[in-house]
N, C-alpha and C positions, 0 to 999 in steps of 0.2 A: 115429878109434877103430877098433880091429882086430876084424873078424870079426863084430861084432853087426849084423844086418841093420837094427835099428830105430835104432841109434846115429847121431847126427848130428854133425858139428863144431860146437862152440859158436861163436856170432857175437860179435863184439866189441861190448862195450856202450860206448855214448858218454854221458858224464856232462857235465852243465854246472856248473861250479865258477866262482862269481864273487864280486865284491863283498867284499874282505877288510877286516876291521877289526883293527887292531893296537893293543895297549896294553902300556905298561910300568909296572911298580910294584915297588918293593923289588928289582930286579935281575931280576924275573920278566918275560918278553916273552911276550905271548899273541896268537895270531892266530886270528880267527873268520871262517869262509868260509860261503857258502852253496852246498849241493849239492843240485841239482834232479834230479828223476827222469829217467832215460834208459831207452832200450830197447836190447836186451832187459834183463831183471833182471840185475843185476850182483851177483854174491855177494862177499862179503868184501873190499870196497874199503878200502885202507890209505891214509891220507893221511900225507904226510910233511912235515916243516918243513925247508926249505932256505935256505942263506944266499944272499942276492941277488947278492953279488959273486962268489963261488967256485962256487957251485952245489952244494956239498957239503951232506950232510944235517947238521943241527942235532941232535945227541945229548947227554945224554938228551932226549927229547921225550915229553911226557905228553898223551894225547888224552882228551877227554870222550866220545868214541864211539871205541873202539879200532878196531873194523872196521865198516864200514857194508854193510848190505844194501840196495839201492835199492828193493825191494818194501817195506822198512820205513819208507821216507819218508813222512811223516805225510800226512794228507788234504790239506792245504794244498799238497802237492807239493814241499816241500823241507825240508831239515834244516839246522841251523846248528852243525856241531861245532867245538870249540875245541882248539888245539894249543898247548901252551906248554913252555917250558924247564925248569920247576920245577914 
């Protein structure tokens, strides 16, 4: 950050994403993951759905939580967003 005496370079946030659940119904594929709090706060975290074989993003993809803010993670310490192709 340029010239501001109080400005600091933001630290990289580390999030723990684990345990996926995949379901298929009527051509719709849904993936649910668990996102646990990390430090520092991570604003505007965006999840993407990727093809396991090619590594390419699956589009269109629809999110139950479009962008996550880790300080918005609930009191139990995690959220379980869902991403689907329809």
